[in-house]
N, C-alpha and C positions, 0 to 999 in steps of 0.2 A: 369710259366704262366697258370694259366688256361684256359683250353679251354670253348668259349662262346656256349652256350644252350641256348633254349629260357626260360628254368628257371631261367633265369637271366634280364628278362623282368621286367624294372620297373613296378610300379602299373600305369596303364595308367586310371585309373577311371577319368571320366569327359571330357576326351579326344572325338574328333570326327574324324574318319578315314574314308576316301573313297577308295575303293580298286577297279581297272576295272579288269575284267574277275574274279570275286570272286567265279564263281562256280564251279572251277575245277584247278587241279595242283598247283601252286604256289600258286596262288591268294588265292585258297581256304584256304589251310594250314597257309597262311598270315593272313586274316580274322578270321580264329578259334583262333589263339594263341592271334591276337590283344584282341578279344572277352573276353577271357579266362585271359586275363591281365587286363580287366576291362574296354576296351573302347568301346563307340557305335560304330560300325561298318558298312555303307553303300556298301552293297554287287551291285555294278554298272555292271548290266551284259546285254549281246544284247538279251538272252534267258529269260523272267521272271519266266518261269517254271522250267528252269534247275536251276535257284537262289534260287526260294522257297524250290526246294530239297534239296539245298547244304546247305540252313538256315536251316531247319528241321534236318538234320544230326548234324550241329554244336549246334542247342540247346541240342539234345540230347544228346550229348558229353558233352555242358558245360549249364547247365540249366539256369544260373543266365544271360546268354550271351544277350547284346542288340545291334540286327541287324535291318536293315531297307533293304529291295530289291527295287531298281531302275532301269529303263530299260535306257542302254545308249548303242549304237552300236556305238564302236570306228571306224568303219568303214563310218560314214555319219554324216557331218558337222551339219548338219540341227540337228540331235539326239543330240550330243554333246552341240550345243548353247541351246538347252531348256533345257537339265538336267541341265548345268550350271547357266544359267539365272534363273531357278526357285532355286537352290541353293541358288544363290549369293541373290536374292530377300526375302527368309528366315530371312535373318540375321543373321545367324549360323555361328559359328567360325568354323576353319577347321583348326586342327593341325597334320592330316596328308593326302598326298595326294600319292597313292601307283600308279604310272602309270604300270602296270604289265600287263594288256591284251595284246595277241599278237597272229599273226599267222607265217606260216611256211612252208616253202618249196612248195607252192603250184606249181603242175604240169604244169598248163597251165595260163597263166597271167590273172588276172581276176581283173576287175575295182572295185573301191568302188562306192558308191553313185554318187559323185562326180567326177568321171572317172580318179582316181590316182590309180597307180598298188596297190594291196590290201597289201602288205607286207610292203611297204613305206608307204602307206595311213594310216595302221592301226597302227602300231608299231611307227612311228614316227610322221608322220601329224596329227594324231589323239589326240594324246599326248598333241604334243605342242598346238594344238587347247583349249585341255580341260584345260590344265594347265595354260593358257594366259587368259581363260574364268572366272578359280576361280580365277585366281590371287587377287583381292580384299579382297574377304575370307581371303586366306592365308597372305595377307599385314596386315591384321587388327587382327589376331592370332599372341599372341607373342611367338614364339621361333618354329615356322611351319615349316613342314618338306615336301620337296619335294621328294618320291622316285622313281627313273626309273630304272626300271629292263632291262639291257642290257642283254650280253653272250659273252662266250667265241669267236662266230662265228665273233665278229667284227675285230677280228685281218687279218682274210681273206676279210676284206672288202675294196672296194673302192668309193667314191662318184663319182656317173656320173652325173655332173654338168651340163652335156649337153641334158642328157636324164634320169633325174632321176626317172621316172616313165615307164623306158623299151619300150617304143616304137618303137625303132627301131628293139631291139631283146629282148629276153627274157631269163633269166637264172635262174631258181627258187631258188638255192644254192646262186648264187651271189647277185639276189636281196636282200634274206635274210641277207647277211652279209652286204650289203649296210644298210638297215633298222635296223641294231644294232649298226654299226659304228655311224649312225644318232644320236641313243639315247645317245651315249656317249659325242658327239661332243654338241648336246643339252644339256645335263645335264652339263657341265661344262661351257657351255656358260651361261645357267642360272645362276650360282653361281655367274662369273664374273661380270653379271649385275646387281643381287642383293646386291651382294657387294658395287657395284660403287655407288647404290641408298640409300645405308647404310638402306637398307631394313635387320629385322631380319627374312628371312627366309631363309634356309636351302636348298640346292640343292644338292642330295647326288644320287651317281649309287650303284646299285649292279647286282653280275648276279648268276644264281642257281649254274653253274658249267655244267654236265651234267646229268641233272634230266629224271626221267623216268613219264612223263606226257604225257596227250593226243596231244599233240601240234605236235608231228609227224606225229602218225597215221591219223589227223584229218586233215595236211596238204597234205600228200603224198598219202592219200587213199591208192590205193593196188598195188603200184610200188613196182619194185624190191626192190629197195632205201630202200622203207617202211619197207618190210618184212625181210632185213637183220638188220635194225635199231632194230624192235621189237623185232628180236634175240639176237642180240650182248647186247644192252643196259643191259639188267639185270646181265651182268657179269662184266661192268665196271663203271656204273654208280650209284647214287644214288637215294633214294625215292624222291617224290615231296615233303613232307613232310621236310627234311633234305635239299632239294634243297630251302626252304621257308627260311632257318635260315639266309641268308646274307640279305636278304630284311629287314627280322626282326631286325637283328642288326643296319642295316642301319637306319632303321626307329624309333628304341627305346632305345641302347645305349648312355648313355650319352659320350661315348668315340668314336661316331661316329662324322664327321666332314663334313661339307658343302665341295663340289670341291671334296671329296676322293670317291674310287671303291672300293666296298669290293666283296669279292667271297672267295670260298673254299681255304683252305690251300694245299690240297693235291697236287702231282704231276698233272702238266698240269690244274691246278685249276679245275680238272675234279670232284671231291669231296672232303668232310672235313670240318671242321667247318670255321666261317666267319674269315678273316682277310683281311686288307687293301693290294689291288692287283694294278696292275700299266695296264693303257690301253695300246695297240699298239702306238708310237711315233706319229703318225699322227693324232689321235685323240684326242693330245694336242695340236694340231695346232691353234691358237686364229683365224687367217685369215682366214681357213678353216669353224671352227665354225661359224664366224660371215655372210659369205657367205650363209650358210644352214639356219641358222636364218634370212635372207634377204627373200630368194627363199621361205621358210615355212609361212613368212608372208604374201608375193605375194598369194600364193597357197591356204592359208587357210582364209587369211582377215583378221586374229586376229592380233591386236597390244598389249600388255603389258604395259598395263597403268599402272604408277609408278614406271616400272622399265626401265630404260634406256639402 
């Protein structure tokens, strides 16, 4: 069987994609390849200047690229609501929503604009809110897909339902693992609810393996852990371009399916080409997923209209 590469992406002409965190890393290469295939891509980023610089790099590589830059801070529910309401009001369809933006391993507990722990608030709650706010556009677009980018780090995760925002104590690594477990619980629960509602929207999960991106250095700063990671990663990891392949497969392949999880095919899912992989057993628990959904609704104030 031939291994999948972005050269197999079907033509995306006429499709519209939103990619969060598209100015660097996995998000940048996801936007690049979608644009190369003909999609119109909204690069939804916290820093418009960096997004414009990334847009210019893509246009230099793909002169025909159709790109738009939009300000979106995934750590701020007001920013999310403003962006989503403006998009829905425009009446545009939405073929692809790529829930990609994230933060990792912040040494000190840092609050979001609404006071959530930054990793849980950005990686999970922000994308829960964004997907819910954009659901009207997704529901009216036949064959639309939501791709949520998780991580192999979820395997060490545990949901602290008694303290999801780490107010009693804080562990950077465990907080990140919880946020990535939440991504998978959310993506699979969204799939269940969409299917119950009879909606023609797919909820698909992907992870990049271990990819060399700025998320480690940005999150860990100048800590010893960050310095070690910077030294070791080039020997074991894959590039951010390759790390985007599972996301792109989930978003575009005719063979990717709702409720499935895709990642690299190498040892330990660290690197390789996209294949279906399995989350840890706890991530498959519908009771835990429903509990997370309920508290996410309470924390964000977002309800999924049209999705039971």
